[in-house]
GUSE-246880 format. One record per residue (C-alpha): chain; x, y, z. Coordinates in Angstrom, 3 decimals, always signed. Layout:
! residues N
   chaine         px         py         pz
        A          X          Y          Z
...
***
This chain:
! residues 198
   chaine         px         py         pz
        A     -9.965    +42.147    -49.678
        A    -12.821    +44.029    -47.458
        A    -12.607    +47.075    -49.497
        A    -12.394    +45.876    -52.600
        A    -15.902    +43.674    -52.022
        A    -17.264    +46.687    -50.709
        A    -16.112    +49.164    -53.918
        A    -17.668    +46.030    -56.179
        A    -20.685    +45.275    -54.729
        A    -22.066    +48.490    -52.918
        A    -25.113    +46.494    -51.679
        A    -23.055    +43.931    -50.138
        A    -22.056    +43.721    -46.120
        A    -19.542    +40.697    -45.883
        A    -20.973    +38.560    -43.008
        A    -18.930    +35.792    -42.907
        A    -19.470    +32.498    -40.948
        A    -19.186    +33.204    -37.312
        A    -17.149    +29.876    -35.048
        A    -18.235    +30.841    -31.881
        A    -22.006    +30.815    -33.290
        A    -21.391    +27.111    -35.353
        A    -22.978    +25.404    -32.787
        A    -26.123    +27.978    -32.900
        A    -28.251    +25.420    -35.395
        A    -27.459    +22.244    -33.357
        A    -29.124    +23.913    -30.422
        A    -32.143    +25.218    -31.905
        A    -32.590    +22.239    -33.670
        A    -32.877    +20.147    -29.997
        A    -34.950    +23.048    -28.573
        A    -37.328    +22.896    -31.915
        A    -37.413    +18.641    -31.371
        A    -38.249    +18.901    -27.809
        A    -40.741    +21.444    -28.486
        A    -42.172    +19.528    -31.188
        A    -42.277    +16.187    -28.763
        A    -43.901    +18.113    -26.246
        A    -46.430    +18.995    -28.374
        A    -46.970    +15.527    -29.472
        A    -47.069    +14.353    -25.791
        A    -49.845    +17.343    -24.970
        A    -51.930    +16.356    -28.077
        A    -51.760    +12.427    -27.078
        A    -52.604    +13.319    -23.642
        A    -55.802    +15.069    -24.460
        A    -56.848    +12.565    -26.783
        A    -56.856     +9.955    -24.192
        A    -58.435    +12.616    -21.545
        A    -61.344    +13.235    -23.492
        A    -61.576     +9.710    -24.590
        A    -61.814     +8.366    -21.330
        A    -64.354    +11.599    -20.406
        A    -66.817    +10.314    -23.294
        A    -66.595     +6.660    -22.351
        A    -66.833     +6.760    -18.836
        A    -69.667     +9.687    -18.697
        A    -72.043     +7.843    -19.900
        A    -71.114     +4.576    -18.482
        A    -72.376     +2.546    -15.002
        A    -71.485     -0.798    -13.683
        A    -74.086     -2.915    -11.358
        A    -72.473     -5.673     -9.884
        A    -75.190     -8.878     -8.362
        A    -73.983    -10.899     -5.928
        A    -72.916    -14.419     -7.525
        A    -75.494    -16.049     -5.643
        A    -78.704    -13.869     -6.413
        A    -81.192    -15.849     -8.443
        A    -81.985    -15.621    -11.774
        A    -85.645    -14.342    -11.141
        A    -83.470    -11.760     -8.968
        A    -81.166    -10.777    -12.012
        A    -83.738    -10.478    -14.648
        A    -86.016     -8.068    -12.064
        A    -82.817     -6.271    -11.647
        A    -82.357     -5.925    -15.750
        A    -86.196     -5.191    -15.835
        A    -85.793     -2.480    -13.227
        A    -82.397     -0.754    -14.976
        A    -84.042     -0.853    -18.681
        A    -87.147     +1.148    -17.240
        A    -84.937     +3.759    -15.633
        A    -85.730     +6.787    -17.373
        A    -81.937     +8.061    -18.104
        A    -80.771     +4.868    -18.692
        A    -80.450     +3.954    -22.771
        A    -79.058     +0.423    -22.201
        A    -78.317     -2.365    -19.897
        A    -76.373     -5.136    -21.074
        A    -75.726     -8.144    -18.680
        A    -72.422     -9.296    -19.856
        A    -71.706    -13.258    -19.958
        A    -69.516    -14.985    -17.436
        A    -66.619    -15.522    -20.161
        A    -66.868    -11.328    -20.444
        A    -66.583    -10.739    -16.778
        A    -63.736    -13.316    -16.889
        A    -61.541    -11.213    -19.751
        A    -61.761     -8.448    -17.705
        A    -60.706    -10.092    -14.218
        A    -57.593    -12.042    -15.638
        A    -55.321     -9.380    -15.737
        A    -55.756     -9.139    -12.176
        A    -56.688    -12.562    -11.590
        A    -54.402    -14.465    -14.253
        A    -55.816    -16.637    -17.004
        A    -55.273    -19.811    -14.876
        A    -57.845    -18.582    -12.318
        A    -60.840    -20.933    -11.909
        A    -63.492    -18.166    -12.731
        A    -66.434    -20.833    -12.223
        A    -65.379    -22.104     -9.281
        A    -64.835    -18.211     -7.840
        A    -67.852    -16.205     -6.790
        A    -67.661    -13.589     -9.746
        A    -70.833    -10.891     -9.443
        A    -72.550    -10.913    -12.155
        A    -72.199     -7.350    -14.427
        A    -74.435     -5.350    -16.027
        A    -73.141     -2.569    -17.793
        A    -74.895     +0.596    -18.407
        A    -75.030     +3.917    -20.733
        A    -76.945     +6.863    -19.410
        A    -77.982     +9.642    -21.059
        A    -75.809    +12.559    -20.190
        A    -78.724    +14.788    -20.555
        A    -80.914    +13.272    -18.425
        A    -78.853    +11.564    -15.778
        A    -80.725     +9.137    -13.806
        A    -81.111     +9.991     -9.680
        A    -78.587     +7.506     -8.626
        A    -79.047     +7.791     -4.912
        A    -83.092     +6.186     -5.349
        A    -81.796     +3.985     -8.015
        A    -79.561     +2.539     -5.931
        A    -82.293     +2.035     -2.853
        A    -84.298     +0.613     -5.886
        A    -81.517     -1.718     -6.709
        A    -80.864     -2.726     -3.477
        A    -84.726     -3.918     -2.537
        A    -84.180     -6.431     -4.943
        A    -81.302     -7.714     -3.920
        A    -79.686     -6.305     -0.792
        A    -76.053     -6.710     -1.739
        A    -75.987     -4.802     -5.316
        A    -73.940     -2.532     -5.838
        A    -74.045     +0.777     -8.227
        A    -70.755     +2.052     -9.702
        A    -70.295     +5.599    -10.828
        A    -67.055     +5.883    -12.770
        A    -66.670     +9.444    -12.553
        A    -65.589    +10.175     -9.445
        A    -62.764     +7.847    -10.939
        A    -62.322    +10.210    -14.026
        A    -62.308    +13.232    -12.193
        A    -58.826    +11.906    -10.142
        A    -57.153    +10.871    -13.374
        A    -58.211    +14.620    -15.186
        A    -56.516    +16.103    -11.428
        A    -53.660    +13.512    -11.808
        A    -53.141    +14.653    -15.825
        A    -53.390    +18.202    -15.197
        A    -50.054    +19.094    -14.055
        A    -48.292    +16.743    -16.826
        A    -50.269    +18.688    -18.743
        A    -49.006    +21.816    -17.623
        A    -45.533    +20.422    -17.997
        A    -45.524    +19.886    -21.748
        A    -46.776    +23.231    -22.226
        A    -44.371    +25.055    -19.976
        A    -41.505    +22.799    -21.929
        A    -43.252    +24.143    -25.344
        A    -43.483    +27.771    -23.983
        A    -39.657    +27.311    -22.703
        A    -38.434    +26.172    -26.059
        A    -39.928    +28.180    -27.992
        A    -38.557    +31.360    -26.231
        A    -35.258    +30.245    -25.777
        A    -34.996    +29.815    -29.452
        A    -36.138    +33.496    -30.079
        A    -33.296    +34.724    -27.611
        A    -30.939    +32.476    -29.298
        A    -31.912    +33.944    -32.296
        A    -31.479    +37.634    -31.126
        A    -28.030    +36.941    -29.733
        A    -26.799    +35.406    -33.098
        A    -28.000    +38.431    -34.420
        A    -26.721    +40.398    -32.340
        A    -23.605    +38.997    -31.605
        A    -23.076    +38.788    -36.038
        A    -23.855    +41.961    -36.277
        A    -21.309    +43.532    -33.726
        A    -18.507    +41.374    -34.914
        A    -18.751    +42.955    -37.962
        A    -19.420    +46.407    -37.235
        A    -16.303    +47.460    -38.993
        A    -18.216    +46.501    -42.534
***
């Protein structure tokens, strides 16, 4: 039968379906699925890290004790707005501060009765970062317990934590693609070996 086919169509090699390789498409599809998931995960993690860097790298927070007088609070706001490198200095309302604390204290917490510090949200110029050490000294000269929070060290820790995950996803993509190439080569070799006589 094979001889008649070859004789009838000289340019055709009769490679039939190999039962030993019938699960190969499923395995390849699974590997492609894993590589796609890893690629999507890598893109999402990268977007989150970049978004956090853009958001937190230009933000600072000043905490003013709740017992500080309104005059001292206004003095701190004026000092911040006159500091080179600070683009905006916005005093959060008690309601906005309560929303920030709600995930930790719950919505039923009596925020009006708690000594919640007043928060000032700062936006800084990334090309002209203010001298934070000098700014802290100036703030404490107005209100001794005023606190300037820099979010960038925390961001660096988050990035350092995420790097191993990104490396793992890259390895998963590489292993999946390499496995697909090896399986394709193995399948081709096995099929040609099995049909060597043809």
